[in-house]
C-alpha positions as CSV (number, residue, x, y, z in Angstrom):
1,M,-56.6,-28.9,19.0
2,S,-55.8,-29.4,15.4
3,E,-52.3,-30.3,14.2
4,S,-50.8,-28.2,11.5
5,N,-47.8,-28.9,9.2
6,E,-46.7,-25.3,9.4
7,K,-43.4,-24.6,11.0
8,P,-43.4,-21.9,13.6
9,M,-42.1,-18.6,12.5
10,P,-38.4,-18.2,13.3
11,R,-37.6,-15.5,15.8
12,P,-35.3,-12.8,14.7
13,R,-31.9,-13.3,16.3
14,P,-31.2,-10.8,19.0
15,R,-28.5,-8.4,17.9
16,Q,-25.3,-9.4,19.5
17,G,-22.1,-7.4,19.6
18,Q,-18.4,-8.1,19.4
19,P,-15.8,-6.6,21.7
20,I,-13.6,-3.9,20.2
21,R,-10.7,-2.1,21.7
22,T,-10.9,1.6,22.2
23,E,-8.0,2.4,20.0
24,E,-9.6,0.5,17.1
25,L,-12.8,2.7,17.1
26,V,-13.5,5.0,14.3
27,R,-16.3,7.5,13.5
28,R,-19.9,6.2,13.3
29,D,-19.2,3.1,15.3
30,Q,-22.0,2.3,17.8
31,V,-20.8,0.8,21.1
32,L,-22.1,0.3,24.6
33,L,-20.3,2.7,27.0
34,F,-21.1,2.8,30.7
35,G,-24.4,1.0,29.9
36,R,-25.6,3.3,27.2
37,L,-25.6,3.0,23.4
38,V,-23.5,5.8,22.0
39,E,-22.1,6.7,18.5
40,I,-18.5,7.6,18.3
41,A,-18.0,11.1,16.9
42,D,-14.2,11.1,17.2
43,V,-11.3,9.3,18.8
44,Q,-8.3,11.3,19.9
45,S,-4.9,10.5,21.5
46,V,-4.2,12.5,24.7
47,G,-0.6,13.8,24.9
48,D,-0.6,14.3,28.6
49,F,-2.1,10.8,29.3
50,P,-0.6,8.3,26.9
51,T,-2.5,5.3,28.4
52,T,-5.9,6.9,27.6
53,V,-7.9,7.9,24.6
54,N,-10.4,10.8,24.4
55,L,-13.7,9.6,23.0
56,V,-16.2,12.2,21.6
57,I,-19.6,10.4,21.9
58,M,-23.2,11.2,20.9
59,P,-26.0,9.3,22.6
60,V,-28.0,7.4,20.0
61,G,-31.4,8.5,21.3
62,G,-30.3,12.1,20.9
63,G,-28.5,14.5,23.2
64,Q,-25.4,16.7,23.4
65,P,-22.0,15.3,22.4
66,R,-19.7,14.6,25.3
67,E,-16.1,13.8,25.8
68,T,-14.7,11.1,28.1
69,L,-11.3,9.6,28.8
70,V,-11.1,5.8,28.7
71,P,-8.1,3.5,29.0
72,R,-6.4,2.7,25.8
73,G,-6.8,-1.1,26.0
74,M,-10.4,-1.1,27.3
75,L,-12.8,-3.4,25.5
76,L,-16.2,-2.1,24.6
77,M,-19.2,-4.0,23.2
78,G,-19.5,-2.9,19.5
79,L,-23.1,-3.1,18.2
80,R,-22.5,-1.5,14.7
81,V,-18.9,-1.6,13.6
82,E,-18.7,-1.3,9.8
83,R,-15.3,-2.0,8.1
84,T,-14.1,-2.7,4.6
85,L,-12.7,-6.2,4.5
86,Q,-10.9,-8.1,1.8
87,L,-13.0,-11.3,1.3
88,R,-12.5,-14.2,-1.0
89,C,-14.6,-14.2,-4.1
90,A,-17.3,-17.0,-4.3
91,G,-16.5,-17.6,-8.0
92,C,-12.7,-17.5,-8.2
93,P,-9.6,-17.4,-5.9
94,S,-9.2,-13.6,-5.9
95,T,-10.2,-11.2,-3.1
96,T,-12.6,-8.3,-3.3
97,P,-13.3,-5.4,-0.9
98,V,-16.6,-5.6,0.9
99,R,-18.2,-3.3,3.4
100,V,-19.5,-5.4,6.3
101,D,-20.7,-5.0,9.9
102,V,-18.1,-7.0,11.8
103,A,-20.2,-6.8,15.0
104,A,-23.0,-8.8,13.3
105,G,-20.7,-11.2,11.5
106,V,-19.8,-11.8,8.0
107,D,-22.5,-13.7,6.1
108,V,-22.0,-12.7,2.6
109,Q,-20.3,-14.5,-0.3
110,P,-19.1,-11.6,-2.5
111,L,-18.3,-11.7,-6.2
112,C,-15.4,-9.8,-7.7
113,V,-16.0,-7.5,-10.6
114,G,-15.0,-10.1,-13.1
115,C,-17.3,-12.8,-11.7
116,R,-20.2,-10.2,-11.5
117,A,-19.6,-9.4,-15.2
118,R,-19.8,-13.1,-16.1
119,S,-22.9,-13.8,-14.2
120,N,-25.8,-14.6,-16.5
121,K,-28.5,-12.8,-14.6
122,P,-29.0,-9.1,-15.2
123,L,-28.7,-6.8,-12.2
124,G,-31.6,-4.6,-13.2
125,P,-33.7,-3.6,-16.2
126,W,-31.3,-0.8,-17.1
127,L,-28.5,-3.3,-17.5
128,T,-30.5,-5.9,-19.6
129,P,-29.0,-6.2,-23.0
130,V,-31.2,-5.2,-25.9
131,R,-31.1,-7.0,-29.2
132,H,-31.7,-4.9,-32.3
């Protein structure tokens, strides 16, 4: 056997979810419900049963939309839960809105509009200044 100085390839981290309450769900969230991955199509309050919410769900692999009543405080495992959060800018003390998947975690260091404008690297060839 020959020894090599190469490091083994890192394995991709398995996708882990975060628990989310049923009343916090919005459209397009993907959660595990009764052991199946489903996409939330709609969340409705039920007047006759105030302790429950009506979830309109679509199976991710395809299939017909279904409705199910679940308890209002029930925790589901969220696998894709995108939200707009106010995160602190990496260049100044202000905050800036950023769309993140809170089920995967927040691993971005956003820049506000002012700091992006001051950055010295162009964002693309169409924004590169041209000297005449």
